C-alpha positions in Angstrom: 66.8 60.7 -147.5 63.7 58.5 -147.6 60.7 58.9 -149.8 57.2 58.2 -148.3 54.2 57.5 -150.3 51.4 59.8 -149.3 47.9 58.2 -150.0 46.6 61.6 -151.0 49.4 63.2 -153.1 51.9 60.4 -154.1 55.6 60.1 -153.2 57.0 62.9 -151.0 60.2 63.7 -149.2 60.4 62.4 -145.6 60.8 65.9 -144.2 57.1 66.5 -145.0 56.0 63.9 -142.4 55.9 63.5 -138.7 55.6 60.2 -136.8 52.4 60.0 -134.8 52.8 56.8 -133.0 51.9 53.2 -133.1 48.3 52.6 -134.4 46.1 50.7 -132.0 48.0 51.9 -128.8 44.9 53.0 -126.9 45.5 56.0 -124.6 44.2 55.5 -121.0 41.0 57.6 -120.5 39.9 59.6 -118.7 43.3 61.2 -118.6 43.0 63.2 -115.3 42.0 60.0 -113.4 44.6 57.7 -114.8 47.2 56.3 -112.4 50.9 57.0 -113.0 51.5 53.2 -113.4 48.9 53.1 -116.2 50.6 56.1 -117.9 54.0 54.4 -117.6 52.6 51.2 -119.2 51.1 53.2 -122.0 54.1 55.4 -122.8 57.2 53.4 -121.8 56.7 49.8 -120.7 55.2 48.3 -123.8 56.3 45.2 -125.6 57.7 45.9 -129.0 57.0 42.9 -131.2 59.3 41.8 -134.0 56.5 41.6 -136.4 55.0 44.1 -138.9 53.2 46.9 -137.1 50.9 49.8 -138.1 52.1 53.3 -137.6 50.4 56.7 -137.8 52.1 59.5 -139.8 50.9 63.0 -140.4 51.7 64.7 -143.7 52.6 68.2 -142.3 51.9 70.0 -145.7 48.4 68.6 -146.0 47.7 68.1 -142.2 46.3 64.7 -143.0 46.8 61.5 -141.0 47.3 58.1 -142.4 48.6 54.8 -141.2 50.6 52.0 -142.9 52.6 48.9 -142.1 56.1 49.1 -140.9 58.4 46.1 -140.9 60.6 45.2 -138.0 
């Protein structure tokens, strides 16, 4: 079991969190007019760098979003 540090209420169990995605990965807009190739590039065909990245997590108990660095 992992412990995550919530910026709002301190160290909490990992089961209280849900992964929200990579921070800075801009969704193609407007969605109804986006081509299938652009959606594939956004959701599947992205380069995954081997450097620290920013991730978005939601604390399910608080329903608050936060982001922090994750190391590769």
